[in-house]
N, C-alpha and C positions, 0 to 999 in steps of 0.2 A: 504494500500500500504506500502510495506517495505521501510525503509529509502534508501536502495540501489536503489530500483525501482524508488523511488521519485526523487533521484538525477539524474538518467539517463533519466527521463521523459523530454519531450520537455518543455521549460520554460512556454509556454502558458498553459499547463495543471497544472503547479505548482502554478500559480498566481490565486488569486481569481478574479471573474469577475469585481469587482470594480477597482482593480489594473490594469487589462488589459484595461478597459475602459479609465482610467486615462492616461495610456501610449499611447494608440491610439490617444486620443484627444491632448495630448501634442505634439506628433509627427506631427499630422496634423496642429496644430497651429504654429509650428515652422517656416514653410515656409511662411505662410501668414494667415491673419485673415479669419475666416469662420463664417457662421451663425450657430445658434443653430441647425437648421434643417439639415444643411449639416453634422454636427458632429453626430447628431442622426442617420441619414441615414448610415453614415460610420460605426457606432457601430452596427446597425442592420445587415448590410452586413457581419460583422465579428462575428455574432451570440452572441453578448453580451446580456444577459437577460435585459429586459425592465426596471426592478427595479434598477439594477446596473447602467444602462445607465442614467436613470433619476436622480439618486443620484449624479453622477459625473457631469452631465450637470448643475444641480441646483447649485452645489458647484462652478463650474467654472464661472457660471453667477454671483453668489454672490461675488466672488473675482475679477470680472472684466475681466477674460480671454475670456469670451464670452460676446459680447456687440453688439447686432443686430443694435441698433440705430447708434453707432459709425461706424459699418461696412457700413451701408446704406449711411451715410454722406460721408465717404471716397470713396465709390463706385460712388456716384453721381459726386463728384469732379473729380475723375479720368476719368470716362467715358465721361463726358461732355467736360472736358478740353483736353484730349488726343485724343479721337475718334470723338468728335463733335456730340455725340448722343443727341437726343431730350429727353425731360422729359418723354414722353410717352415710348420711347424705354428703357430708364433706369429703369422706374417703372416696366416694363414688366420683365426685367432681375432680379430685386430685388425680385419680387414676385416669380419667378421661383426658386430663391435661398432660399425661405421660410421666407422672411422677412415679418412681420406683415403689413397689409395694412395701418394702421395708421402711422407706422414708415416710410413706403415708401412715403406716402404723405408728411409727415413732411420733409423728406430728399430732395425730388425733388422740394419742394417749395423754396429751396435755389437758384434754377435757375429760373430767371424771364423771361418774354417774350423778353426783350431786349437782355439778355445774349444768349438766344436761337437763336434769329435772327442774332446776331453777329457771333455765331459759324457757323450757316448755311452759312452766307456770306463768312466766311473764307474758308469753304469747297468749295464753288462755285468758289472763286477766285483761289484756287489751281488747279481746274479742267478746268478753262476757256481756257487756252492755248491749251490744248489737243483737244478741240473741235473747234478750230479757223477756220478750213477749211470747216466746215459743214454748211449746210443751217440753217437758223434761227429756223424753227420748230423742226428740229432734235436736235439742240443744247439745246433747251428748254426741250425737252423730256429727253435727256440724263442727263442734270444737275438736273432737277426736280426728275427724277428717282433715282439718286444718293442720293438726300436728303430724298426721301420717304423710301429708304432702311435703313436710319438711324433714321427713326421714325418721320420725320417732316410731318406736315399736308400738304395736297395738296395746300391749300390757301397760307400758308407761303412759301412753296417751290416755287410756281409760282411767288409770289411777289418778293422774293429775287433774283430768276434767271432773271426775266425781268428787275429788277433794275440794276443788274450787267451787263447785256447785253446792256442796254441803256447807262450806264456810259462808257462802253468799246468802243462804237461807236465813230469814229473820228469826 
């Protein structure tokens, strides 16, 4: 390619694949942290050769820009505290993002049964008023269903809902 043709070529064709991979990863990591698999998928979608992608991902992991364990810990904290999700639901999300099973188990172990029950109770307390005019069985179904959609087991959901309804009774 002549120098003039090279200068007029789009930037993507002038960069080597490793540089393109670096730029893509840095751009994606600017907004929020991501897992190694999320970045690998993004590089694959942009037709970055596998060898170049692996080199860049390895280097980013080595220097700490990619840290799946830290990502998992932050994800657990955020999803449990802000959305009230159960350990099971959070683990499912992390696996879908490509976090290794051992790291997932380690991260979700930070939430114990008491934390989970407290979060479930807070969700039920927020929803109680909106079900006030309904019959008892319908209230139980609605409130337990809401907890089930957030990944809580049937046993825990029913226990929390029944306790909240008992305490609400005058």
